N, C-alpha and C positions, 0 to 999 in steps of 0.2 A: 504494499500499500504506499503510495507516494502522493498524498493529497496536495501538498504545497500551497496551503491556504492559511489565512490568519485566523486567530482565535475568534475575531469578530465575524469573519465570513462563515466560520463553522456555526456559530451561534445563530446567525441570520438564516442560513440554509436549513439548519435543523429545526428552527422554530423555538429556540431556547433563549435564556438570558444569562449574561455574564454576571457571576457573583464575585469571582476573584480572577485576577490576571490581566496582563497588558493585552488589549485588543489587537495590537499589531504583531504580537508574538506569532511565529510560524508553527504550524503543526503538520506533520507529514502522515502520522499514523496513530493508531490506538489499538488496544487489545480488550477483549471481553472476558478473558479468563483470569480471575483474580489470583489463581494459584501460580500464574506465570509472570506476575509483575516483576520487572527489573527496574533498576535505578533509572529515573528519568522518563518512564512510560506514562502515557495517558491511559486512563481506565474508563471504559464505557460500561456502565452498570445496566444490565438487562434483567428483567423479571422473567424467569423461566417457568416451566410447568411444575417443577418440584422445589424451586428455590428462588429467592429474590436477591440479586447481587446489590440491591440498594439498601440492604439491611445494615444497621450500624456495625454489627459484628464483622461482616465481610469487608465493608469499607475501611474499617479501622485496621484490618490486617494488611491492606495495601499500602499503609503508611509505615515509615516515611519514604518508601521507595517511589511511590507514584508522584509524578510531577503535576498531574491534573486529573480531574474527574469530570465526566458527563453523567449526571445523576438526576434522580427525580426531585421535583419540588419538595415532596414529603421528606425525602432523605436529607435534603439540604437544610430543612427546618430542624431536623433531629440531630444532625451531626455536631459533635462537640469540638472537633478539630478538622480543619480543611487544608488541603494542599494549596500550592501557590496559584493554581488555575482551576476554576470551577465553573461549569455551565449547568444550569438546572432547566429541566423541561418537564411538563406534566406527565408525558409518557415517553420513556427513553427509547423504546422500540420504534414508536412512530417517529421520533426525532431522527433516529438512524435512517429510517425509510425516506424521510424528507431529504436528508443529506445525500443519500444514494440517488434519489430522483434528480436532485440538482447537479450532482457530479455526472450522471448519465447525460445530462443536457450539454455538457462541455464537449461531447464527442459526436462527430457526424459519420462515424464508420458504420459499416453493415453490422447489425446485431441479429443473430439467429437465436430464437428461443423455441424449445420443444416441450410439449406436454403430451399427456395420454396416460392410459392405464398401465401399460407395459412398454418396456424398451426405451424409455426416456434416457436413462443414464448411458446405455450402450450407444444410442444414436448420438448423444452429446459427444462421447469420446470419438466416435467415427467422424463426426463433423469437425471436431477440433483437429484431428489428425489430417484431414484433407486441407482445411484452411490454413493450418500452420505451415504447409508447404508453399503457401502464397504470401504469408506474412505473419508477424507475431500475433497470436490469438489469445485473448483473455477468456477464461472459462471457469465455471464453478469447480471448486475442489470437492471431491467426494460427494456427499449427499447434501451439500449446501443449496438446497432447492426450495426452501420454505420461506416464511415471513422474516426470519432472521438471516438465513443463509444467502438468499438472493441479494439483499442490500449489501451484505459483506462482500459478496462476489463482485457486484457492480463497482464497489469502491476500490477494487483492484485495477480498474481500467487506468491505463497510463498513456502518455503521448506517443509511446512506441508502438502501441497496438494498432493493427490494421483491421482486425475483426474481433467481435465479441460473440461467445457462444454460452447461453445460459439456459439450463434446464429449469423448468417450473413445475413444482409438485403441488398436489392438493389432497386434502383429506376431508374438506368441508366445502359446501357451496360458498362462493365468494372468494375463495383462496386465490384462484388464478387471476381474478379481477384485480385483486390487491397488489400482487407482485408483478403482473404484466404491466400494470400502470407505471411501475418503476423501470422495468427493462425497455419498454416501448420498442419492440422488435421491428426490424425492417423485413424480416422473413420469419414465418411461424411454421412449425412442423407439429401436426397432431398425429400420433402414432396409431392409436386405436381406442376403442371404448369397450371396457370389459368389467366384470364384477370385481371391484376393488374398493375397500373402505365403505362397503354397502351399509354398514352399521350407521354411518353418518350421512351418506347420500340417499339411502333408501331405495332408489331405482336407477336403472341404467340411463333412463331419460335425464335424470338429475345429473348424472356423471357427464353425459353429453353436454348439457347446458353449462356445466362448470368448466369443462375443458375448452369449450368454444368461447368462454369469456375472454380468451386471449385476442379474439378478433376485434374487441372493442379498442384495443391499443395497438393494432396493426394499421399503419397509415394506409389511406386509400391508394390503391395501385401497388401495395406491398405484395410480397410473395407468400402464398398460402400453399403449403405442401400437406396433402391429406391422403389417408389410406382409402383407396377406392374399393377395397374388398369389404370394408367395414360397413355394416348395414346402417349405422347412424351417420358416420362421416360421409357416406356417399351422398347425403342430402346437400353437401356443400358444393356439389358439381354445378349447381345453378347460380352460385354466388357471382354477382357482377362487380363487386367492390374491389376484388383483389386479382392478382395474377395467379391463376390456379395451376398447380402442378400435382398430378396424381401419381401414386405408386401402388403396387400390389401385384397379385397374380392375375387379376382381371385383364383380359386381352386389350381393353381400351385404355389401360393405364399408360401414362406417358413414360414412366420408368417401370418396366415389367420384370418380375421375377420369373425366370423360365425354369422349365423342368430340369435342365442340365446344370442349374446353379448359376447361370449367367444373368446379367442385367441387360435388358433390351431397351434402348432409348428410342422411343417411337419416332419422334420428330427427326432425329438424325439418322435413323435406320442403322444404328450401330449396336452390336452385342458386345458386352464387356464380360469376359470370363474372369472370375475372381478366385483367389486362393486365400480365403479369410483365415486369420490365425486362430479363430475360435469356432467351435462347431455349432450346428443348429440351423434348421430351416428358418426359425424366427430371426436369426441373425441376418439372413439374407433380406428379410423384410426391413430390418433396421438399416442395412446397407443401402437398400433402395430408397428409403426415406432420406438418408444423408446425401446420397448421390443426386437425388432430385433437387434438393435445396442447393447443393454445390453447383450443379449445372445452371440453375436459375441465377446464381450469383456470378456466373461467368467462368467457372473452373473448367479446364479442358479435361478430356477423358483420361489422359495419362496421369494427371494430378489426382483425379478421383480414384483411379485404380490404385495408385501408390499409397494414397492416404488410407484407403480401406484395408489394404493388405498389411498395413503396419500400425494399426491402431492398438492401443492397450486397453483391455477390457477392465471395467470396474471390478474390484475385489468381490469374491463370493457370488458372482453372477455367472453361472455355467462355467466356473473356473475348473479347468481340467488338470488333475495332478496324476502323474504316472508313477507307478511302482512296478517296474519290470513289465510283466504282462497284465497288470491290473490297472484299470483306469478309474479314478475317483472324480466324479463330477460334483463339485461343491457349489450349490446354488442356494446358500443359506441367508441371502440378504433379504429376500421377500418371498411371499407365496400367495397366489390367488388362483382361482380356477383356470384362467387362461394360461398363466405361466406354468402351472402344473401340467396342462395338456401339452404345451410346447416341450417341456422336459421329457414327458412320456414319449412323445413322437421321436425325440432324439434317441431315447433308449431302445426304440424298436430296431434301429440299425446297428446297435452296439454288440460287442463281443459278449457271448454268454459264457458262464452263468451271469445272471443279472440280479442285483440286490437293491432293494429300496429302503431307505431310512428317511421317513417322512414325518413332519410335524404339522401342527394346526395351521390352517389358513385363517388368519385373524381378521377381525373387523368386517365380517360378512353379515352381521345382524341376524334378522329372522330367516335369512336364506342359508345360514351356515349349515344346518343339518342336511338340507337338500344337496348342496354342493359337496359336502363330505361324503354323503352316500353315493353320489355320482362318481366321485374319485375312487371309492372302494370297488365299484363295479368295473371301472376302467382299469384299475390296478389288477383285478382278477383276470381280465382279458389279456394282460401282458404275460401271464403265466411265469411270474418271477420265481427264482430259486429260493429266495428268502426275503421276508418283509419285516421291518421294524417300524411301528407307528407309535407316536407319542403326542400327548396332549388331550384334554377333555373333549375337544371338538372331533378329534380323530377316532373317538370311540365309535361314532356312527359309521365311519369308513371301515373300521375293523369288522363291525357287524355285517356290513354289506359285502365285504371281501369274503368272509367266511360263508355267507349265504350263497354267494355266486360260485362256490367251490374252491376258493383260494386256499392255499396250504402254506405251511411253514411260516407262520406269522406270530409276532409278539406285539401286544399293545400295552402301554403303560401311561398312567396319568401324567407323568413327567419323564423327561429324557433320562434322568438318573435311574429309572426303573430297568433299563436295559443297556445303559451306556457302556459298562464294562464288557458285556458280551458282544456288543457291536464292535468295539475296538479289537477284541480277540478275533472276530470274524474277518476284519480287514487284515490284521496281522498274519493270519493263517491262510489267507487266500493267495493263490498262485496265478490265477487268471480270471478274467471277467470284468464286469463294470458295476460300480456303485453309484447310485444317485442319492445325494444327501440334500434334502430340500425342506425348508420350513419358513414360517414367518420370522422376522428378525428377532422378536422378543424371546424366542426359544433358544437362541444362541447355539444352533446346531453345529457350528464350526468346532465346538468342543469335542465332537466325535473323533476328529483327526488330530487333536492336540496331543503332544507327547508321543506320537507314533513316528517311527523312523520310516519315511516314505522314499528312501533312496535305494 
């Protein structure tokens, strides 16, 4: 982060007021983790879901190292001791979003934002890989795709950047509207609409309405890349406000995923054969989305191919780990019905024996039992050699799996119920493929911790 602004400019942009400090003093950066404060740092206090960094106890611990604070008005009233520089704002998260929006307005470079139920992070990394071949590209780190992560990512934009790539995530209606207003993309990618966070969205229609909130903040004539195979997103084909670029397996898609794994660019009549570094038919769809946006931004086909063939996948998303003749697919970052189906499809072509270690798909609300029972039936159809299921929601999948004739299965309310046996199964296996997949909260990466995979 290299803001290069004065204390006064920060206060005005954020919508706060200066309590302490020279208004003309320069500030380049700040941090939000009180545990990492070093001498001379500026600390921006944020209220999280489980803690409030504006509490007197946390603020006091940042002293005397902290040079300055950006804190809430309430915290400013309660503080017994202040650093040299202090700005107070009613809501420090909103203040940071205000600053990020102001900072974004300092740049006229192309900004690409992607949203959707699945594939956002991989599409983001593919997009970054392509555009980085054309110029320095600013991008979200990790999962910085929410109300705090997006403004922090936008504040990393610098004068050296030629492009910006920012993933936008949502778990509630209105989330995309809020953060897309900060990013204000010149190109938007919507990957798909699928059952995800249904506990909060309620219906697929609400998910569609939320993901398409991004269109409110895409300038007229901007680039809109959408999945033509998706029943909801295909509605966008009649939109007249944007430059539309479709992708998918649909024959009318402008960037089509072909049976042989190539991408066909309809308008140019060119087929691009790819050797993607990570497996999965779903990754070809992500590649098509990225290629469609890159093409619309003027990237040539050689650049698109090189970028896609050398991208780095986000951690724990269909991450393949080799142990001699054993393949372990670690996909423990998230899980919903569509991503489970994609992982199952990948397993169909994998070396047997095949083993499944699966955990709950969270936040499906009233639809949870339906989708878990469907998973159990689909799992039985795969005829796996061994199955380990964990989590209260997975009990329905276990029942359906057994009812459909599935064998060699263990279910436990928690991962710990069969964790040791799962580790032994991997250690003693000499060939085959393992799929390890669950929602993030179950921390299924623990299955391979402390195992020698060399």
